[in-house]
C-alpha positions in Angstrom: 33.9 73.8 -29.4 33.9 70.3 -28.1 33.9 67.5 -30.4 31.5 64.7 -29.8 33.3 61.4 -30.1 31.4 58.2 -30.8 32.8 55.0 -29.4 32.9 52.2 -31.8 32.7 48.7 -30.5 35.8 46.6 -31.2 35.5 44.4 -34.2 35.9 40.7 -34.1 39.2 39.2 -35.2 39.0 37.8 -38.7 39.6 34.2 -37.5 36.3 34.2 -35.4 33.2 33.8 -37.4 30.0 35.5 -36.3 28.2 32.1 -36.6 30.4 30.7 -33.9 28.0 29.8 -30.9 30.6 31.0 -28.4 30.6 34.4 -30.0 27.0 34.7 -31.4 24.6 36.9 -29.6 22.0 35.1 -27.4 18.8 34.4 -29.2 15.3 34.4 -27.7 15.3 30.6 -27.9 18.4 30.0 -25.7 17.5 30.0 -22.1 13.8 30.4 -22.8 12.9 26.9 -21.5 13.5 27.6 -17.8 10.3 29.5 -17.2 8.2 26.8 -18.8 10.1 24.1 -16.8 9.5 26.1 -13.6 5.8 26.4 -14.3 5.6 22.7 -15.0 7.5 21.9 -11.8 5.2 24.2 -9.8 2.1 22.6 -11.3 3.4 19.1 -10.5 4.2 20.2 -6.9 0.7 21.6 -6.6 -0.8 18.3 -7.7 1.3 16.3 -5.3 0.4 18.6 -2.4 -3.3 18.6 -3.2 -3.3 14.8 -3.6 -1.4 14.3 -0.3 -3.7 16.7 1.5 -6.7 14.9 0.2 -5.3 11.5 1.2 -4.5 12.8 4.7 -7.9 14.5 5.0 -9.7 11.2 4.1 -7.8 9.3 6.8 -8.3 12.1 9.3 -12.1 11.9 8.8 -12.6 8.2 8.3 -10.2 6.6 10.8 -12.4 7.5 13.8 -15.4 6.0 11.8 -13.5 2.7 11.5 -12.6 2.7 15.2 -16.4 3.1 16.0 -17.2 0.0 13.8 -14.4 -2.0 15.4 -15.5 -1.2 18.9 -18.9 -2.6 18.0 -17.3 -6.0 17.1 -14.8 -6.4 19.9 -17.1 -8.8 21.6 -18.0 -10.8 18.5 -16.6 -14.3 18.8 -15.7 -14.6 15.1 -14.0 -11.2 15.1 -12.0 -12.1 18.2 -11.0 -15.5 16.8 -9.6 -14.0 13.6 -8.4 -10.5 14.6 -8.2 -10.6 18.4 -7.6 -7.4 20.4 -7.3 -4.6 17.8 -4.1 -2.7 17.8 -4.8 -0.4 14.8 -7.6 0.6 12.5 -7.2 2.7 9.4 -9.3 3.7 6.4 -8.4 1.7 3.3 -8.9 4.2 0.5 -7.8 2.0 -2.4 -9.9 -0.9 -1.0 -12.9 1.4 -0.8 -12.5 2.5 -4.4 -12.2 -1.1 -5.5 -15.6 -2.0 -4.2 -18.6 -2.2 -6.6 -21.1 -0.5 -4.4 -20.5 3.2 -4.0 -21.7 3.4 -0.4 -19.0 1.0 0.9 -16.3 1.8 3.4 -13.3 -0.5 3.8 -11.1 -0.4 7.0 -7.9 -2.2 7.5 -7.9 -3.8 11.0 -4.9 -5.3 12.7 -5.0 -7.2 16.0 -2.9 -9.6 18.1 -4.2 -12.7 16.2 -4.3 -11.4 12.6 -5.4 -8.7 10.3 -8.0 -8.1 7.7 -10.6 -5.8 6.2 -13.8 -4.7 7.8 -16.2 -3.9 4.9 -19.2 -1.8 5.7 -21.9 -1.4 3.0 -24.6 1.2 3.6 -27.8 2.1 1.8 -28.7 5.5 3.0 -28.9 5.4 6.8 -29.3 1.6 7.0 -26.3 -0.8 7.2 -27.4 -4.0 5.5 -24.1 -5.7 5.5 -20.8 -5.8 7.4 -18.2 -8.3 6.3 -14.8 -9.3 7.7 -12.3 -10.4 5.1 -9.2 -12.2 6.3 -6.8 -14.8 5.0 -9.2 -17.4 6.4 -12.0 -16.2 4.3 -14.9 -13.8 4.2 -17.4 -13.7 7.1 -20.6 -11.7 7.4 -20.6 -10.2 10.9 -23.9 -8.3 10.6 -26.7 -7.9 8.2 -29.7 -5.5 8.1 -28.9 -3.5 11.3 -28.3 0.2 11.9 -24.7 1.3 12.6 -23.1 2.4 15.8 -24.1 5.8 17.3 -21.3 8.4 17.5 -20.0 9.0 21.0 -20.8 12.3 22.8 -17.6 14.1 22.1 -17.7 13.4 18.3 
């Protein structure tokens, strides 16, 4: 007959108390914060990626629109005097959201003579007001006229 032996775990030395954190068994609370932190980090990363994607998407869609508007005013004497030959045009998202009228688009325009904002305000399909804002002041370039037609490839 074989004897069944049970193994008994070694007991702690008398000088080590069970309440000692180095010896105590891990509780559910210790180390339980990392999954919550990871979820928080993933949510924050998702918000940053969505916001960045939205920002890039707005520029991708609106920058060509700004270039169409700028092409329309390249022959305007006031525009040429203040901005000159345009080197870059980009959609100004914060400037657009800062406008009081909801159908307003703001484009940042930079040229060889200066820079400024081209502010286009629409009402439906009509464009009643286009304004150039520079350090020299605000100038109304056009009022009450339809906007530029898109080119064939757009």
